[in-house]
C-alpha positions in Angstrom: -16.5 16.1 -30.7 -16.3 12.4 -31.6 -16.2 9.4 -29.3 -13.7 6.9 -30.6 -15.2 3.6 -29.6 -12.1 1.4 -29.9 -13.3 -1.1 -27.4 -16.5 -2.2 -29.1 -17.3 -2.3 -32.7 -20.8 -2.5 -34.2 -20.6 -6.2 -34.5 -19.3 -6.8 -31.0 -22.1 -5.9 -28.6 -21.7 -5.5 -24.8 -23.0 -9.0 -24.0 -20.3 -10.6 -26.1 -17.7 -8.4 -24.5 -18.9 -9.4 -21.0 -18.7 -13.1 -21.9 -15.2 -12.6 -23.1 -14.2 -11.2 -19.7 -15.8 -14.1 -17.9 -13.5 -16.6 -19.6 -10.5 -15.1 -17.8 -11.3 -16.9 -14.6 -10.2 -20.2 -16.3 -7.0 -18.5 -17.3 -6.0 -17.4 -13.8 -3.8 -19.8 -11.7 -5.2 -19.0 -8.3 -2.7 -21.3 -6.5 0.1 -19.4 -8.1 -1.6 -16.1 -7.3 -2.1 -16.9 -3.7 1.4 -18.4 -3.1 3.1 -15.4 -4.7 1.3 -12.9 -2.5 1.9 -14.8 0.8 5.6 -15.3 -0.2 5.9 -11.6 -0.8 4.4 -10.8 2.6 6.7 -13.3 4.4 9.8 -12.0 2.6 9.0 -8.4 3.6 8.6 -9.6 7.2 12.0 -11.3 7.1 13.5 -8.2 5.5 12.4 -6.1 8.5 13.4 -8.8 11.0 9.8 -9.4 12.1 8.7 -13.0 12.8 4.9 -12.5 12.5 2.0 -10.1 11.8 -1.7 -9.8 12.7 -3.8 -8.3 9.9 -7.3 -6.8 10.5 -7.6 -4.7 7.3 -9.8 -6.8 5.0 -7.7 -5.8 2.0 -4.5 -7.0 3.7 -6.3 -10.2 4.8 -7.3 -10.7 1.2 -3.8 -10.2 0.0 -2.3 -12.6 2.4 -4.8 -15.5 2.3 -7.3 -14.6 -0.4 -10.2 -15.0 2.0 -13.2 -12.7 2.0 -16.1 -12.1 4.4 -18.1 -8.9 4.8 -15.1 -6.7 3.7 -16.7 -3.3 4.2 -18.3 -4.3 7.6 -14.9 -5.5 8.8 -13.2 -2.2 7.7 -14.8 -0.6 10.8 -15.2 -3.5 13.2 -12.3 -5.5 14.6 -14.2 -8.8 14.2 -12.1 -10.7 11.7 -8.3 -11.0 11.3 -5.4 -13.4 10.5 -2.1 -14.3 12.0 0.9 -14.8 9.6 4.2 -16.2 10.9 7.4 -16.3 8.8 8.3 -19.9 9.7 5.1 -21.1 11.3 1.4 -21.4 10.4 -1.2 -19.1 9.0 -4.3 -18.8 11.2 -7.5 -17.2 10.2 -9.6 -15.8 13.0 -13.1 -15.9 11.5 -16.2 -14.0 12.2 -18.8 -15.8 14.4 -20.0 -19.1 12.8 -18.4 -18.4 9.5 -15.5 -20.8 9.6 -16.9 -22.8 6.7 -16.5 -20.0 4.3 -12.7 -20.4 3.9 -12.2 -24.1 4.4 -11.3 -24.7 0.7 -8.3 -22.3 0.8 -5.1 -24.2 0.9 -2.9 -21.4 2.4 -4.9 -21.3 5.6 -3.4 -23.8 8.1 -6.0 -23.3 10.8 -9.3 -21.5 11.3 -10.3 -20.3 14.8 -13.3 -18.2 16.0 -12.3 -14.5 16.2 -12.0 -13.1 19.7 -13.6 -9.6 19.6 -13.3 -6.9 22.2 -14.9 -3.8 20.6 -17.7 -2.1 22.4 -20.3 -2.7 19.7 -19.8 -6.4 19.8 -19.3 -6.8 23.6 -20.6 -3.8 25.5 -19.7 -4.1 29.2 -17.8 -7.4 28.5 -15.3 -5.6 26.3 -12.5 -5.6 28.9 -12.9 -9.3 29.6 -12.8 -10.0 25.9 -9.7 -7.9 25.4 -7.9 -9.9 28.1 -8.8 -13.1 26.2 -7.5 -11.7 23.0 -4.2 -10.6 24.6 -3.7 -14.0 26.1 -4.3 -15.6 22.7 -1.6 -13.3 21.2 0.7 -14.1 24.0 0.3 -17.8 23.4 1.1 -17.2 19.7 4.2 -15.3 20.8 5.4 -18.2 23.0 5.2 -20.5 20.0 5.9 -18.4 16.9 7.5 -15.0 17.6 10.0 -15.4 20.4 11.2 -11.8 19.9 8.0 -10.5 21.4 7.7 -8.1 18.4 4.7 -8.3 16.1 3.5 -6.1 13.2 -0.2 -5.1 13.3 -1.9 -3.1 10.6 -5.1 -1.8 12.4 -5.6 -1.8 16.2 -7.0 0.4 19.0 -5.2 2.0 21.9 -6.4 -0.3 24.7 -5.2 -3.4 22.8 -1.7 -1.9 22.3 -1.5 -1.0 26.1 -2.5 -4.5 27.1 0.0 -6.2 24.7 2.7 -3.9 26.1 1.9 -5.1 29.6 2.7 -8.6 28.4 6.0 -7.5 27.0 4.8 -7.6 23.4 5.9 -4.7 21.2 3.5 -3.6 18.5 5.1 -2.6 15.2 3.5 -0.9 12.2 2.5 -3.4 9.5 1.3 -0.9 6.9 4.7 -0.4 5.4 5.2 -4.2 5.3 2.0 -4.8 3.4 2.4 -1.8 1.0 5.9 -3.0 0.0 4.8 -6.6 -0.4 1.9 -5.5 -2.7 3.9 -3.2 -4.9 5.3 -5.7 -7.5 2.5 -7.6 -9.3 2.7 -11.2 -10.6 1.4 -12.2 -14.0 -1.7 -13.6 -12.4 -2.4 -10.4 -10.5 -2.1 -8.5 -13.7 -4.7 -10.8 -15.3 -7.0 -10.1 -12.4 -6.5 -6.3 -12.8 -7.3 -6.6 -16.5 -10.5 -8.4 -15.7 -11.5 -5.6 -13.3 -10.7 -3.0 -15.9 -12.8 -4.8 -18.4 -15.8 -4.6 -16.1 -15.1 -0.9 -15.5 -15.0 -0.3 -19.3 -18.4 -2.0 -19.6 -19.9 0.1 -16.9 -18.5 3.3 -18.4 -20.0 2.4 -21.8 -23.4 1.9 -20.2 -23.1 5.2 -18.3 -22.3 7.0 -21.5 -25.3 5.3 -23.2 -27.6 6.2 -20.2 -26.4 9.8 -19.9 -29.1 12.3 -20.9 -30.5 15.6 -19.7 -33.0 15.1 -16.8 -31.4 12.2 -14.9 -29.7 12.7 -11.6 -26.0 12.2 -10.8 -27.0 9.4 -8.4 -28.9 7.6 -11.2 -25.9 7.8 -13.5 -23.5 6.6 -10.8 -25.7 3.6 -10.0 -25.0 2.1 -13.5 -21.3 1.5 -12.5 -22.3 -0.1 -9.2 -24.8 -2.4 -10.9 -22.3 -3.4 -13.7 -19.6 -4.1 -11.1 -21.8 -6.4 -8.9 -23.4 -8.3 -11.8 -20.0 -9.1 -13.2 -18.4 -10.5 -10.0 -17.1 -7.2 -8.6 -17.2 -6.3 -4.9 -17.5 -2.7 -3.9 -16.7 0.9 -4.9 -14.4 2.9 -2.5 -15.9 6.3 -3.2 -18.8 7.8 -5.1 -17.2 10.7 -6.8 -19.3 11.8 -9.7 -20.4 15.4 -10.3 -21.8 17.6 -13.1 -21.8 21.2 -14.1 -20.7 23.6 -11.4 -20.3 20.7 -9.0 -17.2 19.6 -10.9 -15.3 22.6 -9.5 -13.8 22.2 -7.0 -13.3 18.4 -7.3 -14.1 15.6 -4.9 -17.8 16.2 -4.6 -19.8 13.0 -4.3 -22.8 12.2 -6.5 -26.1 13.8 -5.5 -29.7 14.2 -6.6 -28.7 17.1 -8.8 -30.3 16.9 -12.2 -27.8 16.8 -15.1 -28.4 19.4 -17.8 -27.6 19.4 -21.5 -24.2 20.9 -22.1 -22.8 20.2 -18.7 -19.5 18.4 -18.0 -20.0 15.1 -16.1 -16.8 13.8 -14.5 -16.2 10.8 -12.3 -13.6 8.5 -10.8 -14.4 4.7 -10.8 -12.5 3.7 -7.6 -14.0 0.3 -8.3 -13.0 -2.9 -6.5 -13.9 -5.4 -9.2 -13.6 -9.2 -9.8 -11.0 -11.0 -7.6 -10.7 -8.0 -5.4 -8.6 -5.9 -7.8 -9.2 -2.2 -8.3 -10.0 -0.5 -11.6 -9.3 3.2 -10.9 -9.8 5.5 -13.9 -11.5 8.8 -14.4 -13.4 10.1 -17.4 -15.3 13.3 -18.3 -18.2 13.5 -20.7 -20.4 16.4 -21.8 -24.1 15.7 -21.6 -25.2 15.9 -25.3 -21.6 15.3 -26.5 -21.0 18.9 -27.6 -18.0 20.5 -25.8 -17.9 24.2 -25.8 -14.5 26.0 -26.2 -13.8 26.3 -22.5 -14.6 22.6 -21.9 -12.3 21.6 -24.8 -9.5 23.7 -23.3 -9.6 22.2 -19.8 -10.1 18.7 -21.2 -7.2 18.9 -23.6 -5.0 20.3 -20.8 -5.8 17.3 -18.6 -4.9 15.0 -21.4 -1.6 16.9 -21.9 -0.7 16.5 -18.3 -1.2 12.8 -18.2 0.5 12.2 -21.6 3.5 14.2 -20.6 3.9 12.6 -17.2 3.5 9.1 -18.7 6.5 9.6 -20.9 8.7 10.2 -17.9 8.3 6.8 -16.3 10.1 3.6 -16.9 11.9 0.9 -14.9 14.6 2.5 -12.7 13.4 6.1 -12.8 13.4 7.6 -9.3 10.4 9.2 -7.7 12.5 12.3 -7.1 13.4 12.6 -10.8 9.8 12.2 -11.8 8.7 14.8 -9.3 11.3 17.3 -10.5 10.6 16.7 -14.2 6.8 16.4 -14.0 4.5 18.6 -16.1 4.1 22.0 -14.5 0.5 22.8 -13.6 -0.4 26.3 -14.6 -0.8 28.7 -11.7 -4.6 29.4 -12.4 -5.3 25.6 -11.7 -2.8 25.0 -8.9 -5.0 25.9 -6.0 -7.5 23.3 -7.2 -4.9 20.6 -7.9 -5.6 17.0 -7.2 -3.9 15.5 -4.1 -1.4 13.4 -6.1 0.1 13.3 -9.5 0.2 9.5 -9.4 -0.3 6.6 -7.0 0.1 2.8 -7.0 -2.8 0.5 -7.6 -3.6 -3.1 -6.8 -6.3 -4.4 -4.5 -7.0 -0.7 -3.9 -5.0 2.5 -4.0 -1.4 1.6 -2.9 2.0 3.0 -2.3 3.5 5.2 -3.7 1.6 8.4 -3.5 3.6 11.0 -5.4 2.4 14.5 -4.8 3.1 18.0 -6.3 6.4 19.5 -5.3 4.8 21.8 -2.7 3.0 19.0 -1.0 5.7 16.6 0.1 5.0 13.0 -0.6 7.2 10.0 -1.4 10.6 10.8 -3.1 12.9 8.0 -2.0 11.7 5.1 -4.2 12.1 4.1 -7.8 9.7 2.8 -10.5 10.1 -0.9 -11.0 9.0 -3.3 -13.7 5.5 -4.8 -12.9 4.5 -2.0 -10.6 1.0 -0.8 -11.5 0.1 2.9 -11.2 -2.4 5.5 -12.1 -1.6 9.0 -13.4 -4.0 11.7 -12.3 -5.1 15.1 -13.6 -7.7 17.6 -12.4 -8.0 20.8 -14.3 -10.3 23.5 -13.0 -9.6 27.2 -12.3 -9.9 28.4 -8.8 -13.4 30.0 -8.7 -14.1 28.6 -12.1 -17.4 27.1 -13.3 -16.4 23.6 -14.3 -13.5 21.2 -14.1 -12.2 18.0 -15.8 -10.9 14.9 -13.9 -9.0 12.3 -15.9 -7.0 9.2 -14.7 -5.3 6.4 -16.5 -4.1 3.1 -15.2 -0.7 1.7 -16.3 1.7 -1.2 -16.0 5.3 -0.3 -15.7 7.5 -2.1 -18.2 11.2 -2.1 -19.0 11.0 0.7 -21.5 8.0 2.6 -20.3 4.3 2.4 -19.4 1.7 0.0 -20.9 -1.8 1.5 -20.8 -4.2 -0.8 -19.0 -7.3 1.3 -19.0 -8.7 1.0 -22.5 -11.9 3.0 -22.4 -10.9 5.8 -24.9 -10.6 9.5 -24.1 -12.7 12.0 -26.0 -11.6 13.0 -29.5 -12.0 16.8 -29.4 
């Protein structure tokens, strides 16, 4: 087995490669990036006859206004949100005493203190705070969405009930945001390439660090460190496993000690620079010597991704892809991955196209400047090891452009 190091040559060390990535910030037109995304969101609202939305999900807030503050914390606390109207202002409701953080962003018309009503933040004052929040939304309605209909992405039951009492109907904003995010601008694609560059660097370092006697957690930490020191933000999952823990898939990294000859497989799920996701999977063998079974399952995973990648181009329907997709052999089917492909952007995005027996999206079409990942997990039910591979692509007029350039194993 040989590793085909196409990314770095002997005279191009990692430090030089990293500095090359950092130049990209000067090449990104952030005003254009931000305006494009906000326009996409507003156009989707118009298309659905909705005058305004309130967004709590930090990824959606990032897409709309490019403002960031404690993203992971705010994924499980309703303490930061924004209001977007089609024909009126954008208002950021910022976390306590953090208004200064977003003052330089030109798409935010106004910054106000967030009104929170969750129990953690307010305890026995929660109901009082909820009434304040509902009154605030009602005031916005009187000024900016006369229809009394508003799309909200994340909200709890008591808040919906109180809004309904005010005559305000809550609509689902998830579809609005997913459809807005699906077509990428040239500036978004630059951001995604920068994130993938960082993932490539992290994977190279992981390969160099991999040796018998280290734990899965130790190896996984290399990707985290590389992401953070190169301007990345967080990693959505921590899926790395070795040996028998690679089958079945989806086991998170542990203190298991990696042994020579074991498969080590992982999924980056990395939210990198500028908030864009680098989502690729690779499988190594500790010691770089694949046995015959490992070669078989690895080459089968490569075959699946290569076959499916040739089916996709601008205008192909999801239904056609699903019907023509590579047929997973029966002995692997019970351990199949949850999707054959999914969209990618600031994180995993629409569409999620599943195996024929599992339902999933069938009604859409692939369009130019969508970004997607193709997935494969190959491991027999009850088998000893498995291989997870994933490649990230840009949809072009005549097919897919590979965006994830860390090479596959040459076996």
